[in-house]
C-alpha positions as CSV (number, residue, x, y, z in Angstrom):
1,M,98.4,35.1,22.8
2,K,95.7,32.6,21.8
3,A,93.5,31.0,24.6
4,F,91.6,27.8,24.2
5,I,88.7,27.8,26.7
6,S,87.7,24.4,27.9
7,Y,84.3,24.3,29.7
8,S,81.2,22.1,30.3
9,H,78.1,23.2,28.4
10,A,76.3,23.1,31.7
11,D,78.5,26.2,32.7
12,E,77.7,28.3,29.7
13,A,76.4,31.2,31.8
14,M,79.8,31.5,33.4
15,L,81.5,31.3,30.0
16,I,79.5,34.2,28.8
17,K,80.5,36.3,31.9
18,L,84.2,35.4,31.3
19,K,84.1,36.4,27.6
20,T,82.5,39.7,28.6
21,H,85.4,40.4,30.9
22,L,87.9,39.2,28.3
23,A,86.6,41.7,25.7
24,H,89.0,44.5,26.6
25,L,92.1,42.2,26.4
26,E,90.9,41.2,23.0
27,R,90.2,44.8,22.0
28,E,93.8,45.6,22.9
29,R,94.9,42.6,20.8
30,L,96.7,41.1,23.7
31,L,94.5,37.9,23.6
32,T,92.3,36.0,21.3
33,S,90.0,33.3,22.7
34,W,88.4,30.2,21.1
35,T,85.6,27.9,22.3
36,D,83.7,25.2,20.5
37,Q,81.0,27.8,20.0
38,E,83.1,29.0,17.0
39,I,82.5,25.8,15.1
40,S,80.2,26.3,12.2
41,A,77.2,24.1,11.5
42,G,78.4,21.0,9.8
43,G,82.0,21.4,11.1
44,R,83.8,18.4,12.3
45,L,84.0,18.7,16.1
46,N,87.0,16.6,17.0
47,E,89.1,18.0,14.2
48,N,88.2,21.7,14.9
49,I,88.8,21.2,18.7
50,S,92.2,19.4,18.2
51,E,93.4,22.0,15.6
52,N,92.6,25.0,17.8
53,L,94.1,23.3,20.9
54,R,97.3,22.7,19.0
55,D,97.5,26.3,18.0
56,A,96.8,27.6,21.5
57,D,99.3,29.3,23.9
58,L,97.0,29.2,26.9
59,F,94.5,26.5,28.1
60,I,91.8,28.1,30.3
61,A,89.6,25.5,32.1
62,L,86.4,26.5,33.8
63,L,86.4,24.1,36.7
64,S,83.1,22.9,38.2
65,P,81.6,19.5,39.2
66,D,80.2,19.2,35.6
67,Y,83.6,19.9,34.2
68,I,85.3,17.3,36.4
69,A,82.5,14.8,35.4
70,S,82.8,15.5,31.7
71,N,84.7,12.7,29.9
72,Y,85.4,14.9,26.9
73,C,86.6,18.0,28.8
74,Y,88.7,16.2,31.3
75,E,89.9,13.1,29.4
76,K,90.2,14.6,25.9
77,E,91.0,18.3,26.1
78,F,92.8,18.4,29.5
79,L,94.9,15.4,29.0
80,K,96.0,16.7,25.6
81,A,96.8,20.0,27.3
82,I,99.0,18.2,29.9
83,E,101.0,16.6,27.0
84,M,101.6,20.1,25.5
85,V,102.6,21.5,28.8
86,K,105.3,18.8,29.2
87,N,106.6,19.8,25.7
88,G,106.7,23.5,26.7
89,E,103.9,24.4,24.2
90,L,101.1,25.5,26.5
91,I,100.3,27.2,29.8
92,I,97.3,25.8,31.8
93,V,95.2,28.3,33.9
94,P,92.3,26.7,35.9
95,I,89.5,29.1,36.7
96,V,87.4,27.7,39.5
97,I,83.8,28.7,38.9
98,E,82.0,26.3,41.3
99,P,83.3,24.4,44.4
100,C,84.5,21.0,43.2
101,E,87.2,18.4,43.9
102,W,89.8,20.0,41.6
103,L,92.5,19.7,44.2
104,S,92.2,15.9,43.9
105,T,93.0,16.1,40.1
106,P,96.2,17.1,38.2
107,F,94.8,20.7,38.1
108,K,96.2,21.0,41.6
109,D,99.7,21.4,40.1
110,F,98.7,24.7,38.4
111,K,97.9,28.1,40.0
112,A,94.2,28.5,40.0
113,L,92.1,31.7,39.7
114,P,90.5,33.7,41.2
115,K,92.7,34.5,44.2
116,D,93.6,31.5,46.3
117,G,91.5,29.2,44.1
118,K,88.2,30.5,45.7
119,A,85.3,29.5,43.5
120,I,83.7,32.5,41.7
121,S,80.3,31.4,42.9
122,E,81.5,31.9,46.5
123,W,82.6,35.5,46.0
124,Q,80.1,38.1,47.2
125,N,80.1,39.7,43.8
126,F,80.9,37.8,40.6
127,N,82.3,40.9,38.8
128,T,85.0,41.4,41.4
129,A,86.1,37.7,41.0
130,F,86.3,38.1,37.3
131,L,88.2,41.3,37.6
132,N,90.8,39.4,39.7
133,V,90.9,36.8,36.9
134,I,91.5,39.4,34.2
135,Q,94.2,41.1,36.2
136,E,96.1,37.8,36.6
137,L,95.7,37.0,32.9
138,R,97.1,40.4,32.0
139,K,100.1,39.7,34.2
140,L,100.6,36.4,32.5
141,I,100.4,37.8,29.0
142,S,102.8,40.6,29.9
143,G,105.1,38.2,31.8
144,D,104.8,40.4,34.9
145,N,105.9,38.1,37.8
146,Y,103.1,35.6,37.2
147,Q,103.6,32.5,39.3
148,A,102.4,29.2,37.9
149,T,102.4,27.3,41.1
150,N,99.2,26.6,43.0
151,T,98.7,28.1,46.5
152,A,95.0,27.3,46.9
153,T,93.4,25.6,49.8
154,P,90.0,23.9,49.9
155,N,86.9,25.9,50.8
156,N,84.0,24.8,52.9
157,V,80.7,24.4,50.9
158,A,77.7,25.9,52.6
159,L,74.5,23.8,52.5
160,P,71.4,25.5,51.1
161,S,68.7,26.4,53.6
162,R,65.1,25.4,53.2
163,N,62.4,28.1,53.0
164,Y,58.8,27.5,54.0
165,R,56.0,29.8,52.8
166,L,53.7,30.8,55.7
167,K,51.1,33.6,55.4
168,K,51.8,36.4,57.9
169,D,50.9,39.9,58.9
170,F,53.5,42.5,59.7
171,D,53.3,45.3,62.2
172,S,55.2,48.6,62.2
173,I,57.9,47.4,64.5
174,Q,58.6,44.4,62.3
175,K,58.8,46.6,59.3
176,L,61.2,49.0,61.0
177,Q,63.3,46.1,62.2
178,F,63.4,44.5,58.7
179,K,64.4,47.8,57.2
180,Q,67.2,48.3,59.7
181,D,68.4,44.7,59.3
182,T,68.5,45.2,55.6
183,F,70.6,48.3,55.9
184,E,73.0,46.6,58.2
185,E,73.3,43.6,55.8
186,V,73.8,45.9,52.8
187,K,76.6,47.7,54.6
188,E,78.2,44.4,55.6
189,L,78.0,43.2,52.0
190,M,79.5,46.4,50.7
191,I,82.4,46.2,53.1
192,G,82.9,42.6,51.9
193,F,82.9,43.8,48.3
194,F,85.5,46.5,49.1
195,K,87.8,44.0,50.8
196,E,87.6,41.7,47.7
197,V,88.3,44.6,45.3
198,D,91.3,45.6,47.4
199,S,93.0,42.4,46.1
200,L,93.1,44.1,42.7
201,E,96.2,46.0,41.7
202,D,96.0,49.7,42.4
203,V,92.4,49.7,43.5
204,K,91.7,51.1,47.0
205,H,88.8,52.1,49.2
206,M,88.1,54.0,52.4
207,V,84.9,53.9,54.5
208,T,84.4,57.5,55.8
209,R,81.0,57.0,57.6
210,N,79.3,54.0,59.0
211,N,76.4,54.5,61.5
212,G,72.8,53.5,62.0
213,N,71.4,55.6,59.1
214,D,74.3,56.5,56.8
215,F,77.2,54.8,55.0
216,E,79.8,56.6,52.9
217,A,82.9,55.3,51.2
218,Y,85.4,56.2,48.5
219,L,86.5,53.8,45.8
220,V,89.6,54.8,43.7
221,N,91.0,53.1,40.6
222,R,94.6,54.3,40.4
223,N,95.1,52.6,37.1
224,K,93.1,55.4,35.5
225,I,93.6,59.2,36.0
226,N,91.0,60.8,38.3
227,T,88.9,57.7,38.4
228,E,87.2,57.6,41.7
229,S,83.7,57.7,43.2
230,K,82.1,58.5,46.6
231,L,79.2,56.3,47.4
232,K,76.5,57.4,49.9
233,I,73.8,55.0,51.2
234,S,71.2,56.0,53.7
235,I,68.0,54.8,55.3
236,S,65.0,56.8,56.4
237,A,64.4,57.0,60.2
238,D,60.6,56.6,59.8
239,S,59.1,53.8,57.7
240,D,56.0,55.9,57.0
241,S,57.8,59.1,56.1
242,S,57.4,60.3,52.5
243,S,60.3,61.6,50.4
244,H,60.6,64.8,48.5
245,F,62.1,62.8,45.6
246,T,59.9,62.3,42.6
247,L,60.6,58.6,42.8
248,G,58.2,58.3,45.7
249,K,58.9,56.8,49.1
250,S,62.6,56.1,49.6
251,D,63.1,53.8,52.6
252,L,66.7,53.1,51.4
253,K,68.5,55.3,49.0
254,Y,71.9,55.8,47.4
255,T,73.8,58.2,45.2
256,F,77.3,58.9,43.9
257,E,78.4,62.3,45.1
258,E,80.8,63.3,42.4
259,T,78.3,63.1,39.6
260,Q,75.6,64.9,41.6
261,D,73.0,62.3,40.6
262,Y,69.6,62.2,42.2
263,Y,69.2,59.6,44.9
264,K,68.1,56.3,43.7
265,S,65.8,54.4,46.0
266,F,64.2,51.1,47.1
267,E,60.8,50.9,48.8
268,L,59.9,48.4,51.5
269,S,56.9,46.3,50.7
270,N,55.3,43.0,51.7
271,D,52.8,40.4,50.6
272,E,51.1,37.7,52.6
273,Y,54.3,35.7,52.9
274,G,57.1,38.1,53.6
275,M,58.7,41.5,53.4
276,F,60.9,42.5,50.5
277,W,62.2,45.6,48.6
278,I,61.0,47.1,45.3
279,N,63.3,49.0,43.0
280,R,61.4,52.1,42.0
281,N,64.2,53.9,40.1
282,N,62.4,53.7,36.8
283,P,58.6,53.5,37.5
284,F,57.8,53.6,33.8
285,N,59.7,50.4,33.1
286,N,58.0,47.4,34.6
287,R,61.2,45.3,34.3
288,E,62.7,47.6,37.0
289,V,60.1,46.7,39.5
290,Q,61.6,43.7,41.2
291,H,61.2,41.9,44.6
292,M,64.7,42.3,46.0
293,D,66.6,41.3,49.2
294,S,69.6,42.9,50.8
295,K,72.1,41.0,48.5
296,A,70.3,42.0,45.3
297,I,70.3,45.7,46.5
298,A,74.0,45.6,47.4
299,N,74.9,43.9,44.1
300,R,72.9,46.5,42.2
301,I,74.7,49.4,43.9
302,W,78.1,47.8,43.6
303,D,77.8,47.1,39.9
304,E,77.0,50.8,39.3
305,L,80.0,51.8,41.5
306,I,82.6,49.7,39.8
307,E,81.4,50.8,36.4
308,K,81.8,54.5,37.5
309,V,85.5,53.9,38.4
310,G,86.2,51.9,35.2
311,L,86.5,48.4,36.6
312,V,84.0,46.8,34.2
């Protein structure tokens, strides 16, 4: 099956993520994809685009405010795709990457991905959203009970908060509270990730421990034999305690039990403006020393976990 991917150039980062996740379908020769990036220097844009759209079996549209506002994407590519659908020559699959008014357009007549048309940018972890997209595309390619009707409902858009930089000092109680708050937020995010991944076919999780200092959970991918992982996350009881690990102080640490890896750790730190976390897992690589918050920590752990169970 050949897919024509229609997108706004303002959304190129999301296109790159999608193509990364499509790689395995292409490796299995189940799908080939085309974008205008394939056009060579000097190539005639309109002719190349029209020719590849005519040859396509699948029209994938990456929906965002920029896409809806694009005259070329919407009025040229999409309207031509609508004509081909009416002639039974094409299937349209909208992929909502950013909240936008797609339900006020003809896209509302087609089943949108990811699940329930929830924009990828609103998922707690982008990789989980793209995994849902790939599973649905695999069903479509195989003809496995794929429903083309749309069941999406609008999502509320959260307004961004404003941050003010004020110089501060931090005492031990504040640091302990910040560390505990981070741990609770990381656990909450991980539980959210697990709930999202449960929507994937034959992927299941179970939380086996969740208390003030420890979190443990299993993730199993039943699509592959013996592909599972047990994640353990913990937090030190004393912010000033040193660790016996060679990485240095490990205020928050995690490991994957089945591979018997060393614990990887994050160290609590602060400057004149706020507290944050530093990833010290590779002290010899300065690129690994980053100021991180709870979401960055949770995403780092989650990306390693889903890779271990073969979901990337």
